[in-house]
C-alpha positions as CSV (number, residue, x, y, z in Angstrom):
1,M,-17.7,-1.4,18.2
2,E,-18.9,-2.4,14.6
3,L,-17.6,0.0,11.8
4,V,-20.2,1.4,9.1
5,I,-16.8,2.6,6.3
6,E,-18.6,3.8,3.0
7,H,-17.5,5.3,-0.1
8,G,-20.1,7.6,-2.3
9,Q,-22.7,3.9,-1.7
10,V,-19.8,1.2,-1.4
11,V,-19.8,-0.5,2.3
12,A,-17.4,-3.3,3.3
13,P,-19.5,-6.7,3.7
14,P,-19.7,-7.5,7.3
15,G,-15.8,-9.2,8.7
16,E,-14.2,-8.5,5.1
17,I,-11.5,-5.1,5.7
18,F,-12.7,-2.0,3.9
19,G,-10.2,-0.8,1.0
20,W,-9.7,-1.1,-2.5
21,F,-7.7,-3.8,-3.9
22,D,-7.5,-6.1,-6.6
23,W,-4.0,-6.9,-7.4
24,E,-3.7,-9.7,-5.4
25,E,-1.5,-11.7,-8.8
26,L,1.0,-8.9,-8.4
27,Y,1.4,-9.4,-4.5
28,D,1.2,-13.5,-5.5
29,R,4.4,-13.0,-7.5
30,A,5.8,-10.7,-5.7
31,V,6.1,-13.3,-2.5
32,E,6.9,-16.4,-5.1
33,S,9.7,-14.5,-6.5
34,A,11.3,-13.6,-2.9
35,P,14.2,-15.2,-1.6
36,P,14.0,-16.1,1.7
37,G,14.4,-13.4,4.1
38,S,13.2,-10.9,1.6
39,A,11.7,-7.6,2.6
40,L,8.0,-6.6,1.3
41,V,7.2,-3.0,1.4
42,E,3.4,-1.5,1.0
43,L,3.4,2.7,1.1
44,G,-0.3,3.5,1.8
45,V,-1.7,0.8,4.0
46,F,-5.6,2.4,4.8
47,F,-7.6,0.1,6.7
48,G,-4.9,-2.7,6.3
49,C,-6.8,-5.1,3.0
50,S,-4.0,-5.4,1.2
51,L,-1.5,-5.2,3.9
52,A,-3.3,-8.1,5.4
53,Y,-3.3,-10.9,2.2
54,L,0.6,-9.9,1.4
55,A,0.8,-10.3,5.1
56,R,-1.1,-14.2,4.9
57,K,1.1,-15.2,2.2
58,A,4.5,-13.8,3.0
59,K,3.5,-16.0,6.1
60,D,1.9,-19.1,4.8
61,A,5.3,-18.8,2.1
62,N,7.8,-19.6,5.6
63,K,10.6,-18.0,3.5
64,G,11.1,-15.5,6.6
65,L,10.2,-12.6,4.9
66,R,9.9,-8.9,5.8
67,V,6.1,-7.4,5.8
68,Y,6.5,-3.4,6.4
69,G,3.4,-1.1,6.1
70,V,4.0,2.5,5.8
71,D,1.4,5.0,6.1
72,T,1.4,8.5,8.5
73,W,-2.5,7.2,9.0
74,K,-3.9,10.9,9.2
75,G,-6.4,10.2,5.8
76,S,-5.8,11.4,2.6
77,P,-7.1,14.6,0.3
78,E,-9.1,12.3,-1.8
79,F,-11.1,11.1,1.0
80,D,-12.7,14.5,2.0
81,G,-17.0,14.6,1.5
82,S,-15.9,10.8,0.0
83,V,-15.2,8.4,2.4
84,W,-17.5,7.9,5.6
85,V,-17.1,6.3,9.4
86,N,-19.9,6.5,11.2
87,D,-21.5,9.0,9.7
88,M,-18.2,10.8,10.1
89,P,-15.8,12.1,7.4
90,I,-13.0,9.6,7.6
91,N,-10.2,13.2,8.0
92,D,-12.1,14.1,10.6
93,T,-11.9,10.8,13.0
94,G,-9.0,11.7,15.2
95,P,-5.6,10.8,15.4
96,G,-4.9,7.0,15.8
97,F,-8.5,6.5,14.8
98,L,-7.0,4.6,11.5
99,L,-3.3,3.0,13.2
100,G,-6.0,1.4,15.7
101,S,-8.4,-0.2,13.0
102,C,-5.5,-1.0,10.8
103,Y,-3.7,-3.1,13.6
104,A,-7.2,-4.5,15.0
105,N,-7.8,-5.6,11.3
106,L,-4.4,-7.2,10.9
107,A,-4.7,-8.5,14.9
108,E,-8.1,-10.1,13.9
109,R,-6.6,-12.2,11.3
110,G,-4.0,-13.7,13.2
111,L,-1.2,-11.1,11.7
112,A,0.0,-9.0,14.3
113,N,3.5,-10.1,14.7
114,D,3.5,-10.8,10.7
115,V,3.3,-7.2,10.0
116,I,5.6,-4.3,11.5
117,L,4.0,-1.0,10.8
118,I,6.0,2.3,10.4
119,V,3.9,5.6,10.7
120,S,5.8,7.9,8.7
121,D,5.6,10.2,5.6
122,S,5.5,7.8,3.0
123,A,8.7,8.7,1.0
124,D,11.0,9.9,4.4
125,A,10.6,6.1,5.4
126,A,12.5,5.3,2.9
127,S,15.3,6.4,5.2
128,L,15.0,3.6,6.9
129,F,16.0,1.3,4.9
130,K,19.5,0.5,2.9
131,D,19.9,0.7,-1.1
132,E,18.9,-2.6,-2.1
133,A,17.0,-3.9,0.5
134,V,13.6,-4.6,-0.4
135,H,12.8,-7.0,-3.5
136,M,9.3,-5.0,-4.0
137,V,7.6,-1.6,-2.7
138,F,3.9,-1.0,-4.1
139,V,3.6,3.0,-4.1
140,D,-0.2,3.6,-2.8
141,A,0.0,6.2,-0.3
142,A,-0.1,9.9,-2.3
143,H,-1.9,10.6,-5.8
144,D,-0.2,13.5,-6.7
145,E,2.0,13.9,-9.1
146,A,4.5,15.7,-7.0
147,G,3.8,13.0,-4.3
148,V,4.2,10.1,-7.0
149,A,7.2,11.5,-7.8
150,R,8.6,12.0,-4.5
151,D,7.7,8.3,-3.7
152,I,9.2,6.7,-6.3
153,A,12.5,8.8,-6.4
154,A,12.7,7.8,-2.4
155,W,12.4,4.1,-2.6
156,R,13.7,3.6,-6.2
157,S,17.3,2.9,-5.1
158,R,15.8,0.6,-2.2
159,V,14.4,-2.1,-4.7
160,K,17.5,-5.1,-5.1
161,P,18.1,-6.0,-8.7
162,G,15.6,-9.0,-9.4
163,G,12.9,-6.9,-7.3
164,I,9.7,-5.1,-8.1
165,M,8.5,-2.2,-7.9
166,A,5.0,-1.3,-8.6
167,G,1.7,1.0,-7.4
168,H,-2.0,1.6,-7.9
169,D,-3.7,3.9,-9.9
170,Y,-2.7,4.2,-12.7
171,R,-5.6,3.5,-15.3
172,E,-6.7,6.8,-16.6
173,S,-9.7,6.2,-15.5
174,D,-9.0,5.2,-12.1
175,G,-9.1,9.4,-11.7
176,F,-5.6,10.5,-10.6
177,P,-3.9,11.3,-13.6
178,G,-0.8,12.5,-11.4
179,V,-0.1,8.5,-10.5
180,K,0.2,7.8,-14.5
181,A,2.4,11.1,-15.1
182,A,5.0,10.6,-12.5
183,V,5.2,7.1,-13.2
184,D,5.8,6.9,-17.0
185,A,8.0,10.6,-16.1
186,A,10.1,7.8,-13.4
187,F,10.6,5.0,-15.8
188,G,9.5,5.7,-19.6
189,D,8.9,2.9,-21.4
190,A,9.6,0.0,-18.4
191,V,6.4,0.2,-16.8
192,K,3.8,-1.8,-17.2
193,G,0.4,-1.3,-16.6
194,V,-1.6,-4.3,-15.4
195,G,-5.4,-3.5,-14.7
196,S,-5.0,-1.0,-12.3
197,W,-1.9,-0.9,-11.0
198,W,1.8,-0.2,-12.9
199,E,4.7,-2.4,-11.8
200,V,7.9,-2.0,-13.1
201,Q,10.7,-5.0,-13.1
202,F,14.6,-4.1,-11.5
């Protein structure tokens, strides 16, 4: 069944994964700089738009990189009244819909075996990784200050020296002031704002 997914008047073109993604350059650098066998983690996956790009880049690099996507796949408060699927609010689609759609998107692109999907609260999932076990963590799950601060606190020790922690919706114009507040409080002058995303080199 073809899905019609809308955010305001924005509809994903046929054959493309619905989502927000403009940090290709960051993912390119993360894959290029990652030592063989490294782990790359995305927090907040949604339908898998950016995760599919990361997985393809990692696969093509042929370095044995491991890509993880972490999400509850239950929807998010910021989607209330703004994201619709087949004329239904996305947060009302029921258990398994988002996760199944994400997996289908990866499978359709030949990437189902190249990503490990972790169904979990984003901060809680950090306990599955040892300290300094991850080359990159991209933080795009919670968008309130407390939630972003919790994700950063949980994951920052998991990033190895030379690695990257980054995330989305850093600009004030993105409409999530809590993101910038949490990131700035955690990293201060070490934060680099690039377009819609922030990043910190470890």
